[in-house]
N, C-alpha and C positions, 0 to 999 in steps of 0.2 A: 504494500500500500504506500503510495507516494505521500509526502507531507501535505500536499495541497488537498488530499482526500480527508485529512483530519479537520475537525472543528477547532475553534478557539479553545473550547473546553477540553478537548482531547489533548491538545498541546500543553495547556496549563497542568492537567493531571499527570502527563508524562514527565514534565519538568519537576513538578512537585514531588513525585515518587523518586525521581533521580536524586533530588536533594534530600530525600528521606524526611520530608515534612508532612505533617497531617494537614488537613483542610483548615483546622483551627489555628495551627502554627502559622500557615501561609497567610491567612486572614489577619492575624494579629501583627505579624511582621510587616505586612503591606498597608496596614491601617484601614483595612476593609472589614465588612461584616462577613461572618461565616456564611450567611445566606447567599451573598453575592458569589462567593467562591463555589459553593455547592451548585447553585443554578447554572453557572457557567459550565462547570465540569459535567453536570448531568444533562446539558443541552436544553435546559428550560429557558435559558437566555442565549441567543445566538450572537448578540453584539454586546459590546462594552464601551464605556466612555473611554476617551484617550487617557484621562487621568487614572482610570482603574487599570488599563493596560500598562501604563508606565509604572505604576506602584507594583503590580504583579511582576513585570519584567525586571525591575530593580531587585526585588526580593529573590527572584529565581536566577538572577545573573545572566539574563539573556536580553537581546534587543526586542523592543516591542513589535518590530516588524516580524520577528521570528514567531511570536505568538500569533500573529495574523496569518502565518503560513508563507511568508516571503523569505528568501534567502537573505542572510545578513547583508546589509548595505545595498539591497536592490529595492527599486521603487516601482510601482505600477504606473505606466504611461496612460495618461487620460486623453481621450479624443477631445477635439475642440468642441466646446459647448457643454462638456460634462461639468458637473458642479465641482468647485474646488474643494480640497480637503487640507487638513493641517498636516504639514510636513514635519516629521520628527527625524532629526539627523541621527544616524547610527552612532552609538557610543563606541569609542575605541576599546578593543579588547586588550587584555594584558599583553598578548603576543605582539600587538601593534606598537607597543611603547618603543621597542628597539627601532622599528622602522620610523617612528615619529622623530626620534633623536636625529636620525640621518637627514631629515627634511630641512629646508632652509630655516634659519633661526627665526625669521619673521612668522612662518607657519607654526613653528614649535611654540612661540610665545602666544600666538592666537589660541592654539589648542590648550595651552596651560591656563590662559585667562578664562577659557570656557569652564575648566575644572574648578578654578578658584571661584567663579560666579556660582557654580553649583554648590561648592562648600559654603559659601555665604548664605545661600538659601536654606541649606540644611541646618546650619548654625543658628539661623534666625528662628527656625522651628524647634530648636533644642535637640536636634537629631545629630548629636556629636559624632556618633560612629560613622554615619555616612559623610559628614563634613570632613572628618580625618581621612576617610577613603578617597574623597575627591581631591584633597590636598596632596595625597600621596601620588595620585594619578597625575596631578599637575607637576609634581616634583620629577616623576618618572619621565615625563614629556620634555621638560625644560628645567633642569636642575639649577643652572646658573641664574636663569630668569627668576626662579622662585627665591633664591638667596637674596636678591636685591629688590624684589617687588614688595612695596610697602604694605599693601593690602594683605597679601598672603602671610607676611611676617606678623602683621597685627592679628589676623584671624588665628594663627597658630599660637600666639601668645595668649589670646583669649580662651581658646580651647584648653590650653595648658593649665590655666587657672581653674578650670572646671574639672580637670582630671584628678582622680583620687589615687589611682594606681601608681606604684612606684616605677614600674616598667610598663610602658605602653607605646603604641606607634606614634602618638602625638609627642611624647617626650623624646623619642628617638629623632622625629622630624625637627623638633626644636633644637636639638643638639646639632644636627646637620646644617640647620640654618644659622647656627651660632647666635641664638637668641639670648644666651647668658652673657654675651659680650657687652 
């Protein structure tokens, strides 16, 4: 059976099982109700809001387009006159970070800025784990840019004040950014 033959619910269930999550765990980590996850997986709902797909995709560590049945990084071409849709850019995968570093510095800085913007949004929502993850993605993309970028340094320092553990990714990031200087 090809991936296009699966429903959104089938794909969500497959990725959830692969991550060894229950429907309840997926709903909680995504900030959704269990009812939404169940209805999608059972096919009682055939569509989902973009915010719902983005939340599920982030929790399942896949691109939203994958949940919709598209290959990562591909988009549907619409005929002229078709209604427009919201375009979500694919998130870089961990394997793409090495390729990103070999890109021109302006492109790397733009990608890093995207991750820092994501981190700011997560931090504003008090979602520190995702904020740190986004900062680490920015650092992997453009380490030198991160070291001298005021907003990323300020955000890292803010997250550091909220961190209670002695060893954590945000503490390690702060050390690499030389925030103690």
